[in-house]
N, C-alpha and C positions, 0 to 999 in steps of 0.2 A: 459210450458212443451216442446215446440219445441226447445227452447233455451237450455234446459238441455240435450235433445236428441242430439242436434248438438255438444255440449261440450263433451259428451261421445264419439260420433263418431270421433271427432277430436283427442281426447286423445288416443283412441284405434288406430287410424291411425298413430299417432305420436309414440306410443309405439311398435306396432306390424307391421306397414306398411313398405314399402320399404323406404330406406334412400335416401337422395338427391344425394349421391355420387355413384350412380350405374354406372357400366362400360358398355359402348356401345359395342355391339358385332360387329365383322367384318361382312361385307355384305355377306349374304347367310349362316351364321352360327347361330345356336341356343345357343351355349355356347362358352366360351373362350377355346382355345387350349393352355394348359400350357406346353406341352412337345414337342415343335416344333423347338428346337434349330437348328437342321440340316436343316430344311426347311427354317428357317429364315436367315441362313448364306449362303445358297447355292446360287451360281451364276446362274441365269436363262439363259438357252440357251447354257451353256457350255457343251461340250461332256463328256460322262462318261469316267473315266480312264480305261485303259486296265488292265488285270489281273497282268501283269508284273509291271506296274506302281503302282498298289495298294499294291502289296506285296513286293515292293522293300524296303530293309532295309537301314536305315541310318548307316553309319559306326560308330562303337562304339569308344568312347574316350579311348585312350590307358591308361593302368594302370600306375599310378605314381610309378616310381622305388624307392625302399627304404622306402616306406611309413610305412610298418610294422616294420622295424628296427627303424625308427624314433619314432613310437608310443611306442615301447617296450623298448627304450633305458634306461629309469630310473627305470625299474621294476626289482625286484629280480628274478634271474634265477636259477631254480633248474634243474640240469642235471640228467637225468635218462638214464642209459646205458642199451641197449638191446643187449646182446651178446649170441651167442650159447654156450652151455656147451662144454667143451673140447671133450667129447665123441661123440658129434654130428658134430664136425668140420671135417667131412670125406666126400670126394667126392662121390656122389651117383653113378658115372660111374666106376671109377677105384680104389676106396677105399684109395686113398692117402690123406694126410692131406691138409686142406684148409688154405689159408692165408687171412688176413684181407685186402681187396682191397680198400675200402673207407667207409666213414661213411655218411649215409644219415641223414640230420638234418630236423626235423619237429618241428616248434615252435608253440605252442598252448597257449591260454590265459586261465588261471584258476582263478575262483573267489573263494576266501577264505571267507566264511561268518563270520560275527562277532561271537566271542565266549567269554566266561567268563574265567578269570584266577583269582586266589586268590593271593593277595600280602600279605605275612606274614611279618610284620615288627617286628623284634626282637630287642628291645631297651635294651642295656646292662646298668645296674646300678652298679656303682663302689662304694666301701667303703674302709676305711683304717683299716687294721688289727691292727696296732699299737694303734690307737685311741679306737678300740674295747676292747683291753686288758687293756688299761689305763683308761677305763671308770669308773667314780664314779657315785654315786647315783644322778640322775637328769640331768646328762650330755647327750647331744644329739650326736649321732654318725653322722659324716658328710658323705654324699653320693653324688655322681655326676652321672647324667644321660647323656648318649650319645645323640647327636643331632639327631633329626628326623624331616623331613619336616612336617609342619602344615597341618592338614586335612582341606579341604575347608569348611566342616560342622563338627564342633567339636562333637565327640561322634558318628558320623555316619560311616558306612562302605563304603560310596561312595567316589570313587577317582575322580579326575578332568576329566578323560576320560569317566567314567560312566555318570557323570553329563552333560558333553558336548554331549554325545550320546542321552541322554533323551531330552535335550534342542533342539537338531537338529531334532529329531523325532517330538517333540511337536510343535515347532514353524516354522521350515522350511518345514517339510513334512505334517504338520497339522494333526497329529495323536492324537486322544484322549488318555488320560492316561490309560484308561481301555484296549485299543488295544495295547499300549506299554507293559503293564503288561502281556497280553496274549502272545505277541511276545517274551518277555524274558523267559516266562515259556516254550514255544516251543523250544527255542534255546538250552538251556542247563539244563532245569528243575530247574532253579533258581527262587524261589518264592520271587519276590520283589513287595510289595504291592504298589498300586498307591498312 
């Protein structure tokens, strides 16, 4: 009976007791101090900095000249002119006409979200009028179709751009097909089932 009681006590100690990898506390403390980075890195005995030293700013790195022009150089530029109407080009002091002194240019970056467009391929089919008139019973009328690029998925309305967009969303951005379907529905109210 004593052996069984000892086995239960040891098992309980092993399961619920303290583990062997307990952390020794620093001398005089009842628990570890986890947020003492400032105290740990402080130099003991060094005098406190003055207010001027503590609030002194480091000089900022100068802006790189021409960076915005470098970033925007390959993008399409849409110029929007802002001019006063002719009737407002009057001096507010002497009522004489104003002249255009200079143009102030402000360049902004605009994001054009993805949108849908319908490509309507009109494939012309040609036939011979002479063969139509000279047709006898059982003869086939020759016709010729204009060339058209093959669709990536025959019978589908998907273009290579749409397929590439779906593949990019699914595999690069890790979006599930249900979320891609909802995104397409929000963009232009186009219902494309997953």
